[in-house]
TORFI-983044 format. One record per atom (N, C-alpha, C): y, z, x; residue in three letters. Coordinates in steps of 0.05 Angstrom, whole numbers, plus 5000, padded with zeros to 4 digits. Last residue first. Layout:
BEGIN
YZXALA;...
***
This chain:
BEGIN
526535626414ILE;529535476415ILE;531435666420ILE;521035746456LYS;522635816433LYS;525435716435LYS;517735156480GLU;519135416486GLU;520835476459GLU;512634806445PRO;514934816458PRO;516135046460PRO;505834936454MET;508234926437MET;510534936452MET;500734506493LYS;502434756488LYS;504734706465LYS;495034276469VAL;497534236472VAL;499134466468VAL;488334086476TRP;489734286478TRP;492434196482TRP;485533556434GLY;485933676458GLY;488133886458GLY;484133306392GLY;483733586386GLY;484333706416GLY;484732756401LYS;482432836387LYS;482033156391LYS;489932656410LYS;488432706429LYS;485732836423LYS;492132726356ASN;492132456365ASN;490632436393ASN;491933266352SER;490333126339SER;489932826345SER;496233406385SER;493833496395SER;491433306378SER;500833136360LYS;500433106384LYS;497333146393LYS;500733436310VAL;500333166309VAL;499633066338VAL;501533966332CYS;499033906318CYS;498933596316CYS;506933886346THR;505133956366THR;502333926355THR;509333776298GLU;509233576318GLU;507533636340GLU;508434316273ILE;507234056261ILE;507433796279ILE;511434616309PHE;508334656300PHE;507334386290PHE;516534416297ALA;515634416322ALA;512134496324ALA;517334626243ILE;517134336251ILE;515734276280ILE;516735206248GLY;515135016233GLY;515134736241GLY;521335256283MET;518335336292MET;516535196276MET;525535156251TRP;525234976270TRP;522335056285TRP;524935596215GLY;524735306203GLY;524235126227GLY;525736006249ASP;522935996237ASP;522635706223ASP;530935946254GLU;529235906281GLU;526135876268GLU;533336026207ILE;533335766218ILE;531235696238ILE;528836526172ASN;531036396183ASN;531036156195ASN;525636786116ALA;525436646141ALA;528136516147ALA;527637496104TYR;526537196095TYR;526837006118TYR;527537936131LYS;527437966102LYS;526937676087LYS;526637856185SER;525038076172SER;524738066141SER;530137536210GLY;527237416196GLY;525537666187GLY;535037686227ASP;532937676245ASP;530237646236ASP;541137386219ASN;538537436204ASN;535937436225ASN;547937626232GLY;545537476236GLY;543037546223GLY;551937956215THR;551237966242THR;548637796252THR;557537996170TYR;554937886177TYR;554137866207TYR;562738156157GLU;560638356166GLU;558238216177GLU;566337866127GLY;566137876155GLY;564738066172GLY;564937796077ALA;566438036084ALA;567238066113ALA;561737366075HIS;564537356061HIS;566037596072HIS;557137656096TRP;558537396111TRP;561537386102TRP;555937996058LYS;556638066084LYS;558437896099LYS;554437626023ARG;556437786013ARG;557437916039ARG;549637366047VAL;552337246037VAL;554437406034VAL;546037816049ASP;547737716073ASP;549837556068ASP;545137865996ALA;546238086012ALA;547438006032ALA;542837375988GLU;545437465972GLU;546637665989GLU;537937476015PHE;539737226021PHE;542537316011PHE;535837885980CYS;536037916010CYS;538337726020CYS;535437645932ARG;536937865937ARG;537537925963ARG;531637175947HIS;534537145941HIS;536637395938HIS;526837475957LEU;528237345981LEU;531037255974LEU;525937655905ARG;526837845928ARG;527937705951ARG;525337175875ALA;527737345872ALA;527937545893ALA;520337015901PHE;522636895907PHE;525136995900PHE;517337465879ALA;517437415906ALA;519537285916ALA;517837325823ASP;518737605833ASP;519037605863ASP;515236865819HIS;518136875814HIS;519437125824HIS;509637015829PHE;511636805846PHE;514336855843PHE;509937695804ALA;508537465809ALA;510637245830ALA;507538365791GLU;509538165797GLU;508137925801GLU;504138705735PRO;503938525759PRO;506838425763PRO;503839315729HIS;504939115721HIS;505638945738HIS;501039675769GLY;499539605745GLY;500939365726GLY;506740035788ALA;504039945795ALA;502139865767ALA;513139895755PRO;510840075765PRO;508239945771PRO;518139495789ILE;516439545764ILE;514239745778ILE;520239425842THR;521939455817THR;521139525792THR;519239645909PRO;517639565883PRO;519639615861PRO;522139935951GLU;522639685941GLU;521139585919GLU;521440485973ALA;523440415946ALA;523340155932ALA;518140366015LEU;517040465991LEU;518740485966LEU;522140146046LEU;519939976041LEU;518640076012LEU;526240516049ASP;526540286035ASP;524340106027ASP;523640906083ALA;524040926056ALA;524840716039ALA;518240716134PRO;521240686123PRO;521640726092PRO;514041246145ILE;514140946136ILE;516940956122ILE;512441776161ASP;515241656171ASP;515441386162ASP;507341856153LYS;509241996138LYS;512141876143LYS;503141256155PRO;504741466167PRO;506741606150PRO;497141126128ILE;499741016125ILE;501541296132ILE;492741456136PHE;492841196150PHE;496141126148PHE;494041946112GLY;491741926134GLY;491241666144GLY;498241906082ASP;495541926066ASP;493141906090ASP;503841876090GLY;502242116101GLY;499342126091GLY;505941586029ALA;506541666055ALA;504741896069ALA;502641215987LYS;503441445992LYS;503741526018LYS;503840695941VAL;502840735964VAL;504040995977VAL;504240375892ASP;502840605894ASP;501940675923ASP;507439905896GLY;508240115875GLY;506540375878GLY;501739545905ARG;504539555902ARG;505439745879ARG;495739865930TRP;497239735910TRP;500439735913TRP;490739835978TYR;493939945973TYR;494739725953TYR;484440065993THR;486339855980THR;488939955970THR;480140156043ARG;482640256031ARG;484140016021ARG;472740246052ASP;475140096051ASP;477740196037ASP;471040896084PRO;470840656063PRO;473440506061PRO;469540816158GLN;471140956133GLN;470540756107GLN;467740636200ASN;466640876192ASN;468041006167ASN;473740316222PRO;471040366226PRO;469840626212PRO;477140006162LEU;477140186187LEU;474240256194LEU;480539546126LEU;478039596135LEU;478139736159LEU;485239476074ILE;484939556102ILE;482339666104ILE;487938996027THR;485939186035THR;485539236068THR;492938965982LEU;491838876008LEU;489539106014LEU;495838745917GLN;494338935932GLN;493538795962GLN;498438415885GLU;499338645882GLU;497538855902GLU;497137835893PRO;498937945912PRO;499438245905PRO;492537465889GLU;491937755883GLU;494037885899GLU;493737025915GLU;493237005884GLU;492137265873GLU;494937145967GLN;497037145947GLN;496237115921GLN;491037646001ARG;490837385986ARG;493537365970ARG;489038036058TRP;490937986036TRP;490637656020TRP;486538526102ARG;486038266086ARG;487838226064ARG;485738796166LEU;487238756143LEU;486938526127LEU;481839236208THR;482338976198THR;484338986169THR;482339646268GLY;481839536239GLY;482639336230GLY;483439666325LYS;482939936306LYS;481839876278LYS;484239136344THR;482539376355THR;481839586340THR;484538756287GLY;485438876307GLY;483439036321GLY;485138146245ALA;482838376260ALA;484238506287ALA;487237936188ILE;488238026212ILE;486338276226ILE;487037446141VAL;485637626153VAL;486637696182VAL;490437156085ILE;490837206115ILE;488837446121ILE;491836576042GLY;490936856049GLY;490936916079GLY;493136215986LEU;493936316010LEU;493036536013LEU;491235835940ASP;489436065954ASP;490836085985ASP;492235605888ASN;494135635913ASN;493535855930ASN;486835305871LYS;489635265861LYS;491735325884LYS;481034955871TYR;482435135885TYR;485435055874TYR;477834535850GLY;477634775836GLY;480035035852GLY;476634195910ILE;476234225880ILE;476134495869ILE;479934115961CYS;477834345955CYS;477834365928CYS;484133845991VAL;481633685976VAL;479333875962VAL;487334096018GLN;488734015989GLN;486433855974GLN;488234626064SER;486734366051SER;487334326025SER;488634936128ALA;490034866102ALA;488234626089ALA;489435416178ARG;488035196163ARG;489035146137ARG;489235716240VAL;491235636219VAL;490135396205VAL;486536166270LEU;486135946264LEU;487935956237LEU;487136536335ALA;487936486310ALA;487036226298ALA;487337016387LYS;486636756377LYS;487036776348LYS;491637376438GLY;489937396415GLY;489237076405GLY;495937366471GLY;493037376485GLY;491037286464GLY;500537416446ASN;499637666459ASN;496937636470ASN;501636916426SER;502937006444SER;502137296458SER;494936576416LEU;497536706406LEU;498836866431LEU;492035946407LYS;493036166423LYS;495236306416LYS;488235666351ALA;490635746364ALA;490335976385ALA;486235086314TYR;485535336331TYR;487635366347TYR;486934836249ILE;488434876278ILE;487235116293ILE;486334346203THR;484834596220THR;485834636245THR;487134036145PHE;488734106168PHE;487134366179PHE;487333516096HIS;485433716109HIS;486733776139HIS;490033046093ASP;489633216067ASP;487733476074ASP;494832646129ASP;492532886125ASP;492633046104ASP;497032016102LEU;497432286117LEU;495132486110LEU;495631576073PRO;496431546103PRO;497031786120PRO;489531426043ARG;491931626045ARG;492731606073ARG;484831126044GLY;487331006039GLY;490431196038GLY;480431636019GLU;480931376030GLU;483831266023GLU;481132296031VAL;481832096011VAL;482131826020VAL;481532586083PHE;478732526065PHE;478732306045PHE;483632636140THR;484632486115THR;481832426104THR;485633146184GLU;483932976175GLU;484332856147GLU;487233416242MET;488333326218MET;487033096212MET;485933856287GLN;484233686275GLN;485733626248GLN;488634156348ALA;488834086320ALA;486733856309ALA;489734706389SER;487934496385SER;488034416359SER;495135016420LEU;493534926399LEU;492034736402LEU;499635546444GLU;498035276450GLU;496035236426GLU;502535976422VAL;503135876444VAL;502035576453VAL;505136256359VAL;502636036373VAL;503835926397VAL;507236916361ASN;507736636356ASN;505236476371ASN;507937526320LEU;506837356340LEU;507237056337LEU;508437836278GLY;510837836296GLY;510037686322GLY;504837856232THR;504137976263THR;506238016279THR;507637696192VAL;506237966189VAL;505538046213VAL;509937196208TYR;511437416193TYR;510337656194TYR;505936866231ARG;508436956247ARG;509737216232ARG;502436796182LEU;501336926207LEU;503637076224LEU;506336536150GLN;505036816142GLN;503936936164GLN;507236086175MET;509536286174MET;508336586165MET;502235816174LEU;503535906198LEU;505436126194LEU;502235786119ALA;499635896134ALA;500935996159ALA;506235416110HIS;506035696096HIS;504035896113HIS;504334976138THR;506935116148THR;507035396135THR;500834786102GLY;500034896133GLY;501835096145GLY;503134566062ILE;502134836055ILE;501334966084ILE;506134096081ASP;506334206056ASP;505734496054ASP;504434016137GLY;507434026129GLY;507834146102GLY;498933926127GLY;499834096144GLY;502734176141GLY;498533476087CYS;497533776079CYS;498834006100CYS;501933146113GLY;501733176088GLY;501133446087GLY;506033006172SER;504033136166SER;504333146132SER;511332776187GLY;508932706203GLY;506332836193GLY;514332676122GLY;514632716151GLY;511732636162GLY;515332536068ALA;514432796075ALA;514032876107ALA;517732026070MET;518832216056MET;518232496063MET;514731706102GLN;517531666100GLN;518931906089GLN;509231806088PRO;510531906117PRO;513531896118PRO;507132096028ASN;508931826038ASN;510031946064ASN;505032466000THR;503232346014THR;504732096027THR;509632705971ARG;507732875993ARG;505832716005ARG;510932285934TRP;512632375957TRP;511332495981TRP;506432315899THR;507532065911THR;508832135937THR;505432825881ALA;503432695900ALA;504932465913ALA;510032855845GLN;509433025867GLN;507532965885GLN;509332415810MET;511832435830MET;510832615853MET;503931955798GLN;505032255794GLN;506932345817GLN;502231495803GLY;504931475804GLY;505831765798GLY;496731445816THR;497731435788THR;500531425783THR;496531515871ALA;495831245858ALA;496531195828ALA;496432045879GLU;498831865882GLU;498831575873GLU;491132165873LEU;492932215850LEU;495732085852LEU;485432025889LYS;488331945903LYS;490331935877LYS;483132735892THR;483132445887THR;485432325895THR;484933205916ALA;482133165920ALA;481432845912ALA;489933485911LEU;489533205920LEU;486933135925LEU;488534005887TRP;489833805874TRP;489833565879TRP;486334445913GLY;484434225906GLY;486033985893GLY;487734855970GLN;488134725945GLN;486634515940GLN;489035426012ILE;486935236003ILE;487935145976ILE;490835676075TYR;492435576047TYR;490435366034TYR;490736216121TYR;489535926108TYR;490735926083TYR;489236526176SER;491036486159SER;490736176147SER;486036966217ASP;485036736201ASP;487236696178ASP;486637226280VAL;487737186254VAL;486636936243VAL;484837736329TRP;483837526313TRP;485537506291TRP;487138196351ARG;485438036370ARG;485037766353ARG;492438566362VAL;491638376342VAL;489738216361VAL;491339296372GLU;492439036386GLU;490838816368GLU;491939706317GLY;492039676345GLY;492539426353GLY;493839766267LEU;491039646267LEU;490439566297LEU;498339996272LEU;496740176259LEU;493740016260LEU;502639796294GLY;500839836311GLY;498239976299GLY;506639636265SER;507039906273SER;504939946291SER;505339136252GLN;507239136276GLN;507939436281GLN;501839196211VAL;500739096235VAL;502939096257VAL;504639536169ILE;502539596180ILE;501739496206ILE;509239126161TYR;509839416173TYR;507239506184TYR;506338696141ARG;507938686167ARG;508338916181ARG;504638936094SER;502638826115SER;503938816137SER;509539026065LEU;507839236071LEU;505639176100LEU;510738496058ARG;512438646077ARG;511138906083ARG;506638276026SER;507138176051SER;508838346072SER;507838625982THR;505038706001THR;505438526027THR;511838385958TRP;512338645972TRP;510038675990TRP;513337705972HIS;511137935959HIS;511838165976HIS;516537406008GLY;517737535980GLY;515937775968GLY;513137056036LEU;514237276049LEU;515537466031LEU;513136655999TYR;510336845997TYR;511237086016TYR;516436276011THR;516836445985THR;515136675987THR;520736036051HIS;517736106052HIS;517336326030HIS;525835756050ALA;524535856026ALA;521235886030ALA;530435956095VAL;528135786094VAL;526435936069VAL;537436076101GLY;534836166093GLY;533335896092GLY;543236246133PHE;541936016130PHE;538836126124PHE;550136446141PRO;547336506130PRO;545836256125PRO;553036266205ILE;553136246179ILE;550036296166ILE;555036206253ASN;553736456250ASN;554236466218ASN;556735706280ARG;558235826258ARG;557536086247ARG;552935646318ASP;555435606321ASP;557335756302ASP;548135706286ARG;548535876310ARG;551435866315ARG;548535256255VAL;548135496243VAL;548935716262VAL;548234846294GLU;550634866273GLU;550735116264GLU;543434876320LYS;545634936333LYS;548034996315LYS;540034836278VAL;539935076290VAL;542335106309VAL;540734296267LEU;541534506244LEU;541534766258LEU;539134036312ALA;541734006308ALA;542734226283ALA;533634196311ARG;535434286333ARG;538534256325ARG;531733856266ALA;531634166267ALA;533434316287ALA;532833336283GLU;534433456260GLU;534233726265GLU;528533376326LYS;531033306331LYS;533333386309LYS;523833526298THR;525633716317THR;528133616326THR;523433246231ASN;522833266256ASN;524633486276ASN;525033366178LEU;522833156183LEU;521933176213LEU;525933996155CYS;526833786156CYS;524533606165CYS;523534526139LEU;526334496145LEU;527634246146LEU;518134436091PRO;518934506114PRO;522534406118PRO;521934916048LYS;520634826072LYS;519234606064LYS;529034936022GLU;526134906016GLU;525134846048GLU;534335326041CYS;532735086038CYS;530035086040CYS;540535546029PHE;537435676026PHE;535935466017PHE;546435646065VAL;544635426051VAL;541835606051VAL;553935686057PRO;551235806062PRO;548835646049PRO;558735306076ILE;557535376053ILE;554835496061ILE;562535006113ASN;562135306114ASN;560935426082ASN;561234506113ALA;563534546099ALA;563534876092ALA;557234506153LYS;559934396163LYS;562234456147LYS;553334676117ILE;554134796138ILE;556534786147ILE;553534196081ALA;553934446069ALA;554934656093ALA;551533806115LYS;554033736104LYS;555134016092LYS;546133976130MET;548533956152MET;551433916140MET;543833946081ALA;543734206094ALA;546134206115ALA;544133416069PRO;546033636053PRO;546033856065PRO;540733196114ASP;543533136107ASP;545433306089ASP;535733506109PHE;537233506132PHE;540233446125PHE;532833376062HIS;533433656067HIS;535833666091HIS;530332916049VAL;532832936038VAL;533633296041VAL;525132946062HIS;526632716072HIS;529732766063HIS;522733306027ASN;522933366054ASN;525233166066ASN;525633315962PRO;522933225979PRO;524333276008PRO;529933885945THR;529133615945THR;526733565962THR;532734355945VAL;529734365932VAL;528634065929VAL;537134765969ILE;535934495970ILE;533334485964ILE;542335155940LEU;539335165951LEU;538734825950LEU;548235465967ILE;546735255954ILE;544235255962ILE;553136005954TYR;551035875970TYR;549635635955TYR;557936065926ASP;557036285939ASP;554536145961ASP;563335595916LEU;560135635917LEU;559335855936LEU;569435835891LYS;568035705909LYS;564735735908LYS;572536115857LYS;571135935846LYS;569135755864LYS;575436435889ASP;573536585865ASP;571836365852ASP;578536075916GLU;576636225931GLU;574836385913GLU;579735445884PRO;580335775890PRO;578135895901PRO;577134815917LEU;577435015895LEU;578435295902LEU;577034495954THR;579634525941THR;579134705923THR;571734515976ALA;573934575993ALA;576734605978ALA;568534315937ASN;568434605939ASN;571034665955ASN;568333795940ALA;570133875921ALA;570334155926ALA;564133705979ASN;566833575985ASN;568833765969ASN;559533905947ILE;560234015973ILE;563233975981ILE;559733525907MET;559933775899MET;560733955925MET;
***
């Protein structure tokens, strides 16, 4: 498909491709597409290791071609409102973040039954150096980085395997130092029976706290001193309400597509990312693309950061939780 694209008329060529294969089949098609001048929207994690990630970053930068990483939960409108609230300083300086993703579907040795998703996700050759951390811990990391604008600079990791005979971690607990001097817990588990896709984040600042869960994505809660808790609903946010400033960006308030009380869902979050990526692809074709700063969807550098995070966690866990610095930004 990629090779044939070069011979097609301009109006028949691919706009962009999606890569939704297991982790070990991300790098090769992504690199082939980039070199063929085709934009890419790739599932996370970006690839298997930082060597592959660095090669992709270099190629994307050299060609200035749109490349997105499918951290779908960034597409929830409430994720974007959370980002605005935190990065506008409405909660003050970030002191502490608890970013987590809890599941229960791998609480038994499901891979032994031949179940496809379990089989490749627990196979180091297909999933990479981490099972639970690579699969869903990277989502918890990305939610932290996207909402706060902060990076993990040093970490202490415990990567554990509760199901006997499983070669990769199914429980993932990381204590981290943040780039502003704050602290964070990035945690994930796939052995908590009864849990589905409980991704959430708590951000404690010097002026207040934000709380959000993707299983309740229509709302976020703000806790302020000596005031009742404030719950903001998608599509029902008022500028100048005593907490949200009057100068909140108009495009943020205009973004919801259906009235409050008619729930959006996972597919809507994914669609929001694709609308933003499509807009960049159109700009690129028109010669107007100036790059992706990560504010609308995860970029190639975010993908590299996820892989660097996992490799650093493995190093720390092998040192029984010893503190290890994250590599410098690529």
